[in-house]
C-alpha positions in Angstrom: 64.9 100.2 -42.8 62.7 102.8 -42.3 64.9 105.4 -43.8 65.2 103.8 -47.1 61.5 103.7 -47.3 61.4 107.8 -47.3 64.3 107.8 -50.6 63.1 109.1 -54.0 64.4 107.6 -57.0 67.9 109.1 -58.0 68.9 109.9 -54.4 72.6 108.4 -53.4 72.5 106.9 -49.6 75.4 105.3 -47.4 74.5 102.4 -45.4 76.5 102.0 -42.5 79.7 99.8 -43.4 78.2 98.9 -46.7 79.2 101.8 -49.3 77.4 103.9 -51.4 74.2 103.2 -53.1 72.1 105.0 -55.7 68.1 104.2 -55.1 66.9 103.2 -58.5 63.1 102.9 -57.3 61.8 103.7 -54.3 59.7 101.5 -52.1 56.1 101.6 -52.4 53.3 100.4 -50.1 51.4 99.1 -52.7 51.7 98.6 -56.7 49.3 100.4 -58.9 49.2 96.9 -60.6 49.3 94.2 -58.3 48.7 95.9 -55.2 51.6 94.2 -53.6 54.8 96.4 -51.7 57.2 97.0 -54.2 60.5 97.2 -52.6 63.3 99.8 -52.6 66.1 99.1 -55.4 69.1 100.3 -54.9 72.3 100.1 -57.1 76.0 99.8 -55.5 78.4 102.6 -56.5 81.7 100.9 -56.7 84.5 102.7 -54.7 87.0 101.7 -56.5 88.6 99.2 -53.1 87.4 95.9 -54.8 89.0 95.4 -57.8 88.4 92.2 -60.1 92.0 90.2 -60.2 93.4 90.8 -63.5 94.3 87.3 -65.3 97.3 87.4 -68.0 95.8 85.6 -70.8 98.8 83.9 -72.6 100.0 84.3 -76.4 98.4 82.4 -78.5 101.2 79.9 -79.8 101.4 79.8 -83.6 102.3 76.5 -85.0 102.8 75.5 -88.7 100.9 72.7 -90.2 103.0 69.1 -89.3 102.7 66.4 -91.9 101.4 63.3 -90.3 102.8 59.7 -90.9 99.3 58.6 -92.8 100.0 61.9 -95.1 96.5 63.1 -95.1 93.7 64.3 -93.3 91.3 61.7 -94.0 92.9 58.6 -93.2 93.9 60.5 -90.0 90.5 61.2 -89.5 89.7 57.5 -90.3 91.9 56.6 -86.9 90.5 58.9 -85.2 87.1 57.6 -85.6 88.2 53.9 -84.9 90.0 55.1 -82.0 86.8 56.9 -80.8 85.0 53.5 -81.2 87.1 51.6 -79.0 86.7 54.0 -76.2 83.1 53.7 -76.5 83.4 49.9 -76.7 86.0 49.9 -73.7 83.3 52.4 -71.8 80.4 50.0 -72.2 82.1 46.5 -71.5 82.9 48.8 -68.2 86.9 48.0 -68.6 89.2 49.1 -65.8 89.8 52.9 -65.8 93.4 52.4 -66.7 92.9 50.9 -70.3 90.1 53.4 -70.6 92.2 56.2 -69.8 94.9 54.7 -72.0 92.3 54.4 -75.1 91.6 58.3 -74.3 94.8 59.1 -74.5 95.4 57.7 -77.8 92.8 59.4 -79.2 93.7 62.5 -77.6 96.8 62.6 -79.2 95.3 61.8 -82.8 92.9 64.7 -82.5 95.7 66.9 -81.3 97.9 65.8 -84.5 95.0 65.9 -86.4 94.2 69.9 -85.5 98.2 70.3 -86.0 98.0 69.1 -89.6 94.5 71.0 -90.5 94.3 74.0 -88.3 90.8 72.7 -86.8 89.5 69.9 -84.9 87.2 66.9 -85.9 
C-alpha cells in the first residue's frame, strides 16, 4: 500500500482488520548496496486475544529400580541385542507385519525393563 511506503522506522500503524504493527524498517525504492527495492518490514504487536493454548505437563513418574529376572544389566543388554538382531532379520526377510510387530514389542519390553533396572536406555 502506498500509505505504508511513507512510514518511518519505529512508527506504529494499524492495518485494517489485521492489528497493530511497528514499522521496523521503512520501504526504500533502492538499496544503497544492491540498488534493489527494500520492502517495509512490520512487526506485529500482540493484542492479547490470540493466546497459545497452555498444555499442562504431567509430573514425571518416579520409579525405583526393579530387579530383572536375569539379575544383571549385562545379561539384559545381551537379550536386547539378540532381540534387535531378530527384528532386523525379520525385516530383511520381509516377514509378515504381525510377526515383525510381535518381535518389536518384545524388544520394547526388554528396553523398558532395562531402563527400569538402570535408569537409562541402551
